[in-house]
N, C-alpha and C positions, 0 to 999 in steps of 0.2 A: 447536403448529408448524403454519405456514400452507402451502398448497401452492398452486401458480399453473400453470394450463395454457396454453400458448402456442398461439395460433391464428393463422389468416392474417393478414397485415399488421402483424405483430409486437406484437399486442394481448396482454394478459394476462387471462385470464378465471378467477375465483376456481373452485377444485376441491375435492373432499374432502379432508379431514385425512388425511395419509399414514397414519395410525394405523387410519383407518376406511377408507379407499380400498381396501386388500387386506384388508379384515378375514376375507374367506372362506378367505385363504391363511395366517393365522395359526395358529402350532402345527404347520403342516406341515413337513417336512424339504426342504431345498434339494437338488436332484438335480443335473442337468447345468448348468454354466456354460458358456456359448458368447461368447467373444470374436471381435467383428468389426471390424476395424480398414479403414478408407476412405482414399483418397487426397483430394487437396486439392478436386478438383473432381467434381460429380457428372455423369459423362459420359453417363448415361441421360437428363440434361435436355437438349433440343435447344439450349436457349441456353448452355450450358457445354461442348458438344460441338465444340470448336473445336481447331484444329491446336496452338496454343500450350498450350491447357489440358491436351492429350493428352500433349504433350511434358513439361510440369510434373509430372503425375502418374506419368509413366514413369521420369523420372530421380529423383524424390523417394524417399527411403528410408522406408518406411511405418513407424510404431511398431510395435515388437516387441509380440506378444500377452502375452507374461510381464511386460512393463513396466507394462501394463493391470491385469492380474491381480494383481499385487502390491500395488496400491494400493485394492484391493477389501477392504472390512470383512467380507465375508461369505465363506463356503465350501462345498462341498460337503458335505452330511451334518448341518450345523446347522440350527438352527430358523430358520424364515423370519422376518425382520424389515423392516417397511417403513421404519422409522427408518433402518437401515442402509443400504438403497436410497438414500434421499435424501441420507444423508451421504457415501457413495461418490460420488455424482454430483457433489456440491459439491468433494470432494477432487480429482476429475479434471479438474474445470473449473478448478482453480488452475493446470495447466498450460499454459502459454502455446502449447505446441507441439500442443496440441488444440483444433480448430475447434469441433465439436458432441459432444456425449455424450448418449447415451440407455440407460438400464436399464430392460428390458422383462420383468418376471415373468409367467410363465404357468404355470397348474396342469394337470399331464397326468393321463391316465386313472389312472396308478399312483398318485395323491395326492401325488407328490413335484412341488415347484414348480421349474420349469427357468426359468432367466434368460439373457437375451440382452443382452450388452453392446455397445453400437454406437457407434463413433466415427469421426470423420473428423478428418484432421492439417491444420496449417497449414504453410505454407512457412516452414521454419526457417533456412536457410542465406541470410543477407542482408548486403549490404554496408552499412556503416554510413557514408553520407555525408549530413551533416546540417549546418544552419545556422538559428539561431535568434537572435531579437532581443527583449530584455525590457527596460525600464526605461532604454532608449538605450543598452544594452551588447549586443554581440554574443557568439555562442558557436558554435564549430564544432568537428566531430567528423568523423574519417576512420578507418575500419576495418573489420571484419567480425565477425559472430556466428553460430554455430550453436548452436540452442538444443534439439536432439534429435540429438545427434551418432550417426550410424549407427542411428538408430531406438531408442537406448538411454534417452533421458529426460536425458542429460547435456547442459548447456549449457556452451559454450567461448566467449569473447568477447576480443578484442582491438582496442583502439582508441586512436587519439590525439586529444587533446581540448584546446582552447583556449577559455578564458574569462577574465572579468574578473580572475579572482584568479590563475590559473596555467596553465602547459603540463603536460600529464600525458600519459603513455604508461602504458595499464592493460592487465593480463590478468586475467580472471575464469573461474573454474570452480566449477559447481554442479551437485551431484547430489543429489537429493531424496530417492531411494531406494537407497542404496549396495548393490550385488548384489540380494539378495530381501528386504532389511530396510528399516526404517523409519529406519535411522541417515541422517543427511543431513550434507553436507559443503558449505561455502562459502569458497572461497579469491579473495583479491582483492589483487593487488601492483602498487602505482603507483610509479612514478619520474617525479618532477616536476622541474621548473626550479627549485623552492624547496624541495625536501626529498623525502619520501616517504610511502607508506602501505602497511603490511601487515596484513592481516586474515585470520583463520582461525575457523572455527566448525566444531565436529565434535561431533556428538551425536545422540540419540534424542529428538525432542520429544514433546509432548503433540500427537499428529497428529491425533486424533480425541477425540470426547467420552467414548469408551469405552476411552480410553488409561489405563493403571493406572501406568506408570513414564516417567520422562523422567532424562536424564543427558546430560552433554556438557561441553565445555571451549569457551572463547572466548578469544582473544587477538588485540590491536589495538596497533598501533605507528604512531604519526602523527608526523611531523616537517614543519612547514609554516609559511609566513608568514601571519599573519592581519593584520586591518585594522580600524581605527577609522574609522567613518564619520559624517558629519553633512551634510545637505542635499545627499545624493549625491556629497560630496566625501571623498575618501581623506586623512584628517587625520594618520594615523600608523599605524605598521606595528610589528610585534613577531613574535618567533619563538615558536612554540608547539609545545612537545614533549610528548607524551602516551603513557602505556602503561598498557593495561588487559588485565587477566587475571582469567578467572572459572572455576569448577569448580563445577558444580551438580548435583544430583540431586532427584526429587521422587516423589510417589507419590499415587494417586487411587484410589477405589472405582469410577470409570466414571459411567456416566450412570445416575442413580437420580431417577425421579419427574420428569423432565425438566429435571434440574440435574445439573451435573457439578462437583464440590469437588475443588480441587486444591492441593497442598502442596508446596512448593519449599524447598531449603536450600542452601547453599553457602558458598564463601569467595570474595572479591573483593579485586584490588589494582588501584588506581586513582591514578594519579600524573601530576601536570601541571607542567610547568616552563616558564617564560616568560623570554625574554632580547631584548637588542638594540631597545631601544625606551626614550624617555623616561617613557611612559605604561605600566605594566605591571600585568597581573593578579598577584595573590598567587599564589606556588607553592602547592601542595597535594598531599598524599599521604595515602591512606586505604587501609588495610587491615583488612578487616573479616569476620566471619561475618554471614550473612544468614538471614532466613526469610521467606517469603511464602506467601500463600494466595489463592486465586482462586475465585470461584463465577462460572460460565457456564451462562446459560438456553439450553435448546434451542429456539430459535425464528426461523425464518428464512423468507424469502419469495423465492420463483422470480419473477422478473418481467423486463421489459425496459425500456429507454429511460427510465432515471432518471440514472443516471452514465455509461452506455455508449450507443453507438449500433448497435440493431438486434443486440445480443448478450445472451445470458441472464445475468442477474445474480442473484446470491445476497446479498440484502439482509439484515442482521441485525437484526432488530426485538425481541430479546430485552434482557435485563438482565444485565450483566457488573461485576462487583465484585472488586476485587484491592487487596491491601496487601502492601508489601515494606518490611521494617525491618532495618537493619545497624547494627551497634555497632563503631565504630573506635576503638581505644585504642592509646596510645603502646607498650604491651607487646608489640602486635602488629606494630609497624613503623610505625604512623601517625604524622604530624608534629603532631597534636591529637588531642584525644578529641572523640568526635561521634556523635550518632544521625544516621543516613542513612534517609529515609523516601520512600516513592512509593505514592500511592493513585490509583486510577483508578475511575471509576463511570461507566455509561452505559447508558441505557434508551431506549425508545421508546415513542410514543403513536400509536393511529390513531383519529381521530374519525370516519373512514368508510373504504370502501375505496379513496377518491380522495386522502384526507389524511392526512399522518403527520408527527410530529415526533420528531426524533432529537436526544437530550440527552447531553452528555457533559462530564466534570469530570476533570483531572488536577491533583493536588497532588504537589508535588516539593520537596525543600529538605533542609536539616541542622540540627540544634539541637548547638551548641557551648557551650562555657564563657561565650563572650562573648554569645550569645543565638542568635537564629535567623538563618541565612545562606543565601543563594543560595534563598530562598523563591520559588517559583513556582506561581501558581494559574491554570490555564486552563479557561475555561468557554466552551461554545458549544451552539447550538442551530440546528439545519437544519429547516426547513419545505418540504414538497413537497406542491403541489396539482396532481393530474392534472386538465388541464382538457378534454383530448381525447385521441384516438390519438396525435396528434402534437404536443401541446402540453403543457408542465409549467412551472409556477413554481416556482421555488426562492429560497429567503430564507435566508442564512446570518447569524447575529449572534454574534460571538466577541470575548473580552476576555482579556486576560492581565494579572494583577496580580503585579509582583516587588517584592521587598524584600531589601535588602541582597545584590543580584545580585553573583556573581562577574563582573569585567569583561568576560571573553570570553562572558558568558551574555546581554547586553544584547539587546534587542528592537529589530528593524528592520522599517520598513515602508516600501512602495514597489516598484513592478516587480513581481517575482514571488513578494514577500512579501504581496501585496495592493495596492490603488490603481494599477491597471494604467495609469493616465493620468500617472504620475510617474516621474521616475528611479529607477534601483535604489537601494535603501537611503536613501531620502531623508529620513526621519525615524527617529530613535533615542531609547529611553527605557527606563524601567522598568516601563512600564505601556502597555497598547495596547489600543485597541478599534477593530473592522472590522465595518461591516455591509455585505453584497453582495445585491443584489437582481437576479435573473436570469431572463429570460423565455426558455425553451429551445424549440427547433423541432426536431422529428425527421421527416424524411422518408422516403418509399419509395424515394427515387432510389436507382440502384444502378448508376452507370456501369461500362460494362465487365465488371460482375459480378464488380467487385473493390474498390469503394469505398462505404461509406455516407455520405451528407452530411446534415449538420446545421447549425445557427445557433443564435445567442444575441445578445440585446440586454441589456445589462447598466448597473447604475449601484453605485459604491463610494462610501463615505464612512467615514473613518477619521482616527485622529490616535494619537501618543503623548503620554505625560506624564511628569514627574518627571525624576530624573537620568539623564543620558547619561554614557558613559564620559569623553568630553572636554568636554562643555557640558551645560546643562540641555537637556531636550527642548524643540522649537518648541510654542508655545503657539497652536496653530491646527488646524482641523478642515480636511480635504482632501477634496474630492469630484472624481468622474470619470464620465462617461457613454461608451457605445462600443458597438460591434457586431462580430460576428465570424462566420467559418465554423468548423464542427468536421467534419473528416475521419477516417472510421475505416476500417479494413481488417481484415476477420476472416481474409483469406487469408494475412496475414504474421503470424507470431508475435510480433510488436513489444509487444503489450500495452498500446500507447499510441495515443492520437488526435492529429493535427495540429490546433493552434490558430492561426488567422490572424485577429488583432484590429487593429481602430484604436479606440483611446481617446482621448478629450479630457478634459483637466485643466480643471476649474472654478475651481481657487483656486492659490494658490502665488505664486511670486516671477516677475516679466516675463520672465527669462531661460529659463523652463521652455519647451519646444517646444509648441506649440498642438495638435499631434498626436503620439501615440506610435503607432509600427507594430510590433506584436508578433506574432513567429512562434515557435512552440515546440511540443515534445511533451508530452503529460501523460496521466497514467493515468485521468484522470476527464473529464466535460465542461466 
């Protein structure tokens, strides 16, 4: 496991392995655990002791201490573990309503280890007023969200959204820790002008590397109009009705020798029906038991300025291997016999403290009596080169190979799916390749003590191959260059940053605009 110490200016300096960092406390019992929750602004800092900031702290409901305590992996009376300190910080950082997290153990004269857990909040009640543009298409949203209702950690959202596909009204409720448990609830209801979406997830996940059990249910019901695209043009439409149900449970021995091995089993119902078009994907219905296994290495890096702006990031630099295998049969209610499989592999390499490579592969598909169906092999390699405190070179090479894809699963390229200089969904096929080179700039500029500002210069090149759902894929490579701003806000619990880009296509037909103006919000740089 790698530990990094954050120092002034947003730099990350290597520090001791957490297993040796607190070696003198190993074997001692944990004594008093003190939770200290803070407001949005540090009023002891003269730069933040402003009337508006004081008002924000006053009207904001601070996260309840028991909400923080319930997410800790350690408790009074048990043996001290540096690993559980580090993982508890990572779990707390997943909460968008928390701005900063620090867990500080100290050994008292009695021999007990006392622990201070110190957090500050983000502003969580925000209106949703957004307008974005990508690939020549606009998207707007209007509503509100509260991501920490009365300091409970419960998130509630309501918004009205309009994009290239549909108009929708959405309600979302999320609770990662129901009561004092690790059971989580996620509920989403959408009423759309072309149908609806209903989603429910309720269960206890493998929330930690130490978790021993998982169980839960998932239900998804979707009815909406889908589209076939070619060169950015909407060529055909069809209605897609899908129903997904899953009951699962799993077990593990927890973290052993730096690895967590997990087993999962359950039953899945997955049905898709298509209608109202001259070109239709084939209806399919699978009912099957499944079994899964996952190996997860405990290897993380705490750092800054890779995918975020001046925010602590937990980069996974370990190895993860997983396999899920299911058997659908007509006797179970399926419309055909099939093996369904999904395998995931990812790992990372560090050539030096400044250079790292992250590799990932996902294999997904079915084996039916007629042969391999809906096979998808997704490969990606991401290269990071830390050039200085304020500069990072990022290169990503990705490719997807598809074989006998279901017609609703074909690959798209253009706009928000890569190639920022081209219209949305410009190319379609069953194979895709994309290379992105991005020079990232991270500044210390902190306007109004609210926003962090960065920038990027980028180059994209990619294309699709093979068959499309309507016509063969275009036989041409496409390239673009561009530049843009990145604006992040740690005070708001949005979890996203604003991208403002200008992209210039270097290929394509003459009717493509010479400049694409893109405004969007994304989770990463």
